[in-house]
Structure formats: C-alpha cells, structure tokens
N, C-alpha and C positions, 0 to 999 in steps of 0.2 A: 105419295109418301114424302114427308119432310126430310130434307137432307140432314145427315148427322155430322156432328163435329168429329173430325178424325185427326190423329197425330200423323205427321209426315214420317217417312222412314228416317230422315235426318233427326227429327225430334226424338225418336226412340233411341237411335244410336247415340245421340249426344247425351241424353240422360243416362242411358245404360253405361256409357263409358265413365260418366261422373260417378255413378253408384259403385261400379266395380273398383274404380280408383280409390274412392272414399273408404270402402270396406277393406281394400288391400292395405291402405296406409294405417287404418285402425288396427288391423291384425298384426301389422309389423311393428307399430310404434305405440299404439294406444294402451291404456290401462284396462284390463279385462274385468272391470267391476260392473255390477248391475246398473249403476248410475250412468257410467260412460257408455255402456251398450245401449241403454235407453236414449241417451243423448244423441248417439249416432243415428239410431232409427228415426228419432224425431227430426233430425236434420234432413235425412233423405226424404221423409214424407213432406216436410215443409218446403224443401227445395223443388219438389215435384208439383205441389199444389199451387203455389203462388204463380208460376208461369202458366199453369193450366187455367187458372181463373182469369188472368190477363188475356190469354189467347181466346178463351171462350167469350169474354165480353167483346173483344174485337170481332170475332166471328159473327156474333149476334148483331152487332152494330153494322156489319157489312151486308146484312140481309141473308145470313147463312151461306155466304159464298164459299165454295169449296176451296180449301187451302188458305182461306183467310184466317189469320191468327197464328199460323205456323211460324212466321217470321218473328212475331211478337214473343212467342214461346221461346224461340232460340235466343233472342236478345235478352229477355229477362233472365233466362237460365244462365246465359253467359255472364251477365253482371253478377249474379249470385255466386257463380263458380269463382269468379275473380275475387270476390269478397271473402269466400271461404278458403281460397288458396292463401290469401294474405293472412287470414286467421290461423290456418294450419301452420303457416310459416312461423307465426308468432308463438304457436304452441311448441314447435320444435326448438325455437330460441329459448323459450321458458324452460323446457326440459334440460337443455344444455346449461342454462343458468343455475338450475337447482343442482345439477351434477357438479358444477364448478363450486357451488357453495359447500357441498359435501367435501370436496377436495380441500377447500380452505379450512373447514372444520378439522380435518385430519392433520393439516399442516400446523394449525394452532395447537392442537394437543401435543404434537411432536416437539414444537418449539417451547411450549410452556413447561413440559416435563424435563426439558434439557437445561433449564436455567434455575439458579437459586437467587439471582439478583432481582429484587423487587422492582427496580426501575425498568429493567429489561422485560420483566414479565408484564408490567403495565403497558409498555410499548407494543408488545406482542398482542395483548388483549385489545388495545385500542385499534390496532390494524385489523384484527379479526372482527371487532364490533362494527367498524366502518364498512368493511366489505359485505357483511351480512345485511346491514341496514340498507346499503346502496343496492344490493342484489334484490332485496324485496321491493324496493322502489321501482326498479327496472321491470320486475315481474308485473307490478301493478300497471305501469305505463303501457305494457304490451298486451294486457288482458282486457277483457270486456265483461260487462254484466256484473254478476255477484263476485266473480273472481277478482275483478279490478278493485272493488271495494274491499274484499277480503284480504288481498295482499297489502293494500294500503293500511288496513287496521293492524295486520301482523307486523308491518314495518314500524308503525308507531309504538306498538307494544314492545317489540324487541328493542327499539331505541331506548325507551324508558327503562326497561329492565336492565339494560347494559349500563345506563347512566347510574342507576342505583348500585349496581355491582362495582362500578368504577369508583364511586364515592367511598364505598367501604374499603376497597383495595388501596385507595390513596391514604386513608386513615391507618390502615395496617402497615403500609410502607413507611409512614411517618414514624411509627414507633421503632422501626428497624434502623433508623438513622443512628450513626455512631454516637451522636450527642445524647440520645436517650439511654438512661442508666449508666452514663459516664459519671461514676461516683467522684471523680476528681473535680468535677464542676459543681457538685451538689451543695456546697457550703454556703452559697449566696441565696438570699430569698428569691431574687428574680429567676435564677436557674431552676430552683425547686418548683416555683409556680409554672414556669414554662413546661418543664417535663411532665408535671402532673396534668396540665391542660391538654397536652398532646395525647397522653395516655387516656384521659377521660373522654376525649373526642373519639378515640378509637373504640372505647367501650360503648359509647352512645351510638356510633355508626354500626357496630355489630348488632346491638339490640334492634336498631331500626331496620337493618337489612333482614334480620331473621323475621321480623314482623311483616316486612314486604313479601318475603318468600312465602310465608304462610298464606298470604292473601292474593298472590299473583294469579292463581287460576280463577278466582272469583273476579278479579280485575279484567282478565281476558274475556271471560264469559260475558261480563257486562259490556265490554267494547263490541263484542261480536253480536250482541242482542239486536243491534240495529238491522242485521241482515235477516232476522226472522228466526223462529224456532225450528223450522224445517229446512233451512238452507243447508245443502250438503257440504259446501265449502266450510261454513262455520262449524258444522258438526265434526268434520274431518280435522280441521285445525285445532279445535278444542281437545279432541281425543288424542291427537299426536302429542300435544303439549302436556296433557294429563299423564300420558305414558312416560314422557321424558322426566317430568317432575316426580313420578312415582319411583324412578330409579335414583334421583338425586336426593329426595327427602330423607331417606335413612342415613345419608352422609352429611347433609347440611345441618340437621338438628344437632348431632353430637359435635360437629365441627364448630358451630357457633357457640355451643356450651364450652368447648375447650378454649375458644378465643376469649370468652367472658372470664373464665377461670384464670387464663393467662394474664389478661389485662388487670384483673383484680389483684393478682399477686404482684404485678409491677407497682400498682398503687400502694399496696401494703409495704413493699420494700422501701420505696422512697419516703413513705410516711414514717416508717420505723427509724430510718436514719435521720430524717429531719427533726423528729421529735426527741432524739437522743444525740445531739451534736457532740457532747463531751465524752460519749462512750465509744467512739470509733474514730479511726483515721484511715487515710488511703495513701499508701506509699509503695512506689515501685510496682504499680499495677495490682496491688493486693489490698484487701480490706482487713484491718486489725480492730477487733472488738474486745473490750476488756470485761464486759458484763456477761456472765455465763448464761443468764436467762435470755439476754439479747442475742447471744450467739445461737442458742437453740431456735429462737424465732427466725433469725436470719437464715439459718440452714434449712428450716422447714419451707420458707418462702422460695429459696433457691431450688430446692428439690421439686417444688410444685411447678416452678417455671420450666425446669428441665423436662419433667414428665409431660406437661401440657404441650411443650414444643414438639415432642416426639409425636404425640397424637395429632397435632395440627398438621405436621408434615405428611403423615401417613394418610389422613383424611383428605388433605388438599390434592394429593396425587390421585386418590380414588375419584374425587369430584371432577377433576379434569378429564379423567378417562370416561366418566359417565356423561360428559357434555356432548 
C-alpha cells in the first residue's frame, strides 16, 4: 500500500487557529453582507489550498516520504497569514478612515450652517473638500484589487465635483460683494460694465453647475465602467451616490432656479437704472426715482430679489443638511 499524504498535528492546529481567528474578526468587525461572507469563505479555502498544493508537491518530490511537506505547509501558510494580517490591519485603518470622514462631514454641516459669511463658508467647504479627497486617496493607497482602483476613481470624481461646486460658490460669493448693487457707484460706464459682468458670470456658473449636477451620476457611472459591470465595489459606490443625489435633487433644482431668477433680477435692476440715468438719483443711502412707471418696475425687481433671497437661504440650509 502506497503511503498517503498526511497533515501534521501542527498543520491542523495552525490552520484551525487561523480559521477561528479570521471568522472571529469577521463576526466582530466585518460587514455581514452576502458578498463579504463569500469573500471570507473564499479566503479560508484559498489559504488552505495553496499551502496544501505546495506541501503535496514537496511530498511527491521526496518520494512520498512521511512528514515531507509539512514544514512547507507551515511556511507557506505562515507567509499567507502575515500578508492577510497586514491586509486586515489596512481594513481596520480604512474603517477608521471612513468613520473619520463621516465626523468631518458632520463638522462641515455644523460649521456651514452657523455662518452667513460667504468667504467663511468657502473656507469651510475648501477644508472639507480637501479632507474628503485626501481621505479617499489614503483609502486607495491602503487597499488592494478592485477596491484600490475604486477608491482612486471615487477620489478623482469627488475632487472634480467639488471643484465644480467651488467654482459656482466663488461666483455666488462675488455678487455678495458690497460693490455689487452699490448704486452710488453705478453712474460710470466702467462700473456698470463691471457689475453686469460679475452678475452675468454668476448666472453662467449657475447654469453650468445645474447641468453638471444633472449629469454627475452618468459621469460617475462612466468612470466606474472600467471596473466591469459586475464589480461589487463599483455597484455599491454608484448605488450610494445615487441615493445621496436622490435626496439632493429635489433641493438643487429649485435652488438653481431661484439663483437664476435672483441673478436675472439683479441684471434687470442695473439695466433699468443704467438705461434711465436722468430718472433717478442716489442720496444718503436711498434711491429717488421721479418716473412712476420706473418706480413700479424698480419695486417689482426689488420684491423679486427679496423673495428669491428667502428661497435661496431656505433651500441652501436644506441642501447642507442633505449632504
């Protein structure tokens, strides 16, 4: 009877300890999804098979000598365990990173809701944007396989999205400058052209940002397509983003419409005053208009500015809360 390959007692204990530890850590810290459960089972099977194949080859090459290959099994398993320990450590660090990013998101909401200063808001948003972008980069650097690529894609997408948002916010902040709609300055051609240009750029940025927001999900889907149609990371990232956008879309659409109405009213106001220079004057912080029809037009525009400003403030608060 030919001798049979046998695992040593230490082989069995070593793998058993590894399996129990892996399952224990998964139960304690892992996500209990079908994908993650399958991944853990696959890891255990793979970790068992590779040392077994190496040990079996060694045993056959030794002429089926008893005990031959057991040391190889332990060495290969030990190396694989070290690699998976490092990988698990990175997963723990990644989990901590994601929790930290959630804390940063809550801090941004709190800080953003507590300020009315556009410059201060821009600084808060810049700090938040940088922390999220860098956090995703760190997740990519510590990950392997599809997760590494996925986090890298999400970092690039997030960075681009925030750049678009910051461009629009800068244009909005520009029209809030004290110089804009300062009617005491509006009598010179250069000032009229400057103010109109700033407001027009705000309107154009608003239209552009709305168009970007409408196509952002398609952009992300296209970026993630390099990972394949069935990649679980890509599917999860797209679904999570879709859910977030579904909360923001009912706010963003009317918010952008209010901004367009607001900017258009600002253009209408300075055009009205510029085209009728002899019908109005600005003294002691007040506008004096002699023409009744012009007074009616002026009042309608001012009323529009006031109503749209209220809408913008209310929707901006809701949007920050939905982020």
